[in-house]
C-alpha positions as semicolon CSV with decimal commas, in nm:
position;residue;x (nm);y (nm);z (nm)
1;M;3,634;-2,923;-2,752
2;S;3,608;-2,666;-2,475
3;T;3,512;-2,300;-2,439
4;Q;3,875;-2,204;-2,498
5;E;3,890;-2,351;-2,857
6;N;3,765;-2,190;-3,172
7;A;3,484;-2,379;-3,354
8;L;3,280;-2,304;-3,661
9;T;2,957;-2,444;-3,813
10;V;2,906;-2,342;-4,172
11;H;2,687;-2,422;-4,483
12;L;2,877;-2,417;-4,809
13;V;2,683;-2,397;-5,138
14;Y;2,847;-2,562;-5,439
15;L;2,782;-2,592;-5,815
16;P;2,694;-2,922;-5,982
17;E;3,042;-2,954;-6,136
18;T;3,220;-2,903;-5,804
19;D;3,453;-3,174;-5,661
20;T;3,297;-3,175;-5,323
21;E;3,575;-3,378;-5,160
22;A;3,830;-3,111;-5,277
23;L;3,596;-2,838;-5,157
24;L;3,562;-2,982;-4,811
25;S;3,931;-3,045;-4,786
26;A;4,017;-2,684;-4,894
27;A;3,756;-2,531;-4,658
28;H;3,915;-2,729;-4,376
29;E;4,261;-2,633;-4,467
30;V;4,167;-2,258;-4,478
31;L;3,992;-2,281;-4,144
32;V;4,292;-2,454;-3,970
33;H;4,581;-2,257;-4,139
34;H;4,428;-1,902;-4,166
35;F;4,191;-1,887;-3,871
36;A;4,330;-2,149;-3,635
37;I;3,981;-2,324;-3,618
38;Q;4,062;-2,691;-3,540
39;H;3,705;-2,809;-3,504
40;S;3,450;-2,733;-3,773
41;T;3,119;-2,872;-3,896
42;I;3,088;-2,815;-4,266
43;Q;2,763;-2,887;-4,443
44;L;2,773;-2,889;-4,825
45;E;2,462;-2,790;-5,004
46;P;2,396;-2,803;-5,380
47;E;2,311;-2,463;-5,534
48;H;1,951;-2,558;-5,624
49;Y;1,880;-2,664;-5,265
50;A;2,030;-2,344;-5,123
51;V;1,813;-2,128;-5,362
52;Q;1,497;-2,306;-5,264
53;C;1,589;-2,272;-4,894
54;A;1,669;-1,899;-4,923
55;Q;1,350;-1,838;-5,109
56;K;1,148;-2,014;-4,840
57;M;1,321;-1,828;-4,566
58;C;1,265;-1,494;-4,734
59;K;0,890;-1,582;-4,775
60;E;0,856;-1,681;-4,418
61;H;1,047;-1,371;-4,303
62;T;0,820;-1,144;-4,515
63;L;0,503;-1,319;-4,397
64;A;0,617;-1,278;-4,034
65;E;0,661;-0,897;-4,082
66;T;0,301;-0,844;-4,220
């Protein structure tokens, strides 16, 4: 990888019934074929974890502002 290549890091939230291997494969295909991103780091997060994380971040953000 170099500064002349496109790269992406992303967190994808999925539902319990999701086929995570299919999700990962589909995400990679979209990135390569639609955006020409050859190098990606994709982190899959279950919905319940993402909700907890978002709530914590919102609380920390609100506390930081007061």
